[in-house]
Structure formats: structure tokens, C-alpha cells
C-alpha positions, 0 to 999 in steps of 0.5 A: 596344467598351470594357471597360466596355461589354463583355458578359459573353459578350464578356469570356469570349470574350476571356479564352478567346483569351488562354488558348488563345494561351498553350496554343498559341503556334503557333496564336497566331502563325498567327492574328497574335496578337503576343508568341508567335512565340518560343514553342512548344506544350507537346506533352507528355501534361500539355500536351495535356490543358490544351486540352480542359480550357480548352474544357470550362470555357469552355463550362460557363461559357457555358452559364450566361450569357444573351446580352445582344445580337445579338453575343453570339448 
């Protein structure tokens, strides 16, 4: 699927994975996402607040989207 044919939900999913990988390089490395194997998660209190914030923001955005195809569902 090229960027011109990506649905908005697919694009949101892609953006979520990119941001989640930045917040958890350990998980990104475990999942095989390249470029994070020399980094570590931010285990501070501030860092631990970022993951739920990303999830809430993504779910809020998703709730306002309409699936365009079966893959979106």
C-alpha cells in the first residue's frame, strides 16, 4: 500500500507505531523495528506518563474516524 492509497486509519496506525517505538525502544527492538537497539526506555515518572497519553490521543482520534475498508475494521 503506498502513501497515496493509505486510509486515514492506516496512517494513524502507522503514526502510533512510530511514536510508540520512540517511547519504548526496548519494545521496538523486540518487535524488530530497526534503529532502536542502542536506546533504552525513559523509566522516569514523566516518561511513564507519555505512553498512556499517546494511547488516549490515538484512541480519541480513532473514535472520530470512519473505516474505509475491511482492513480498517
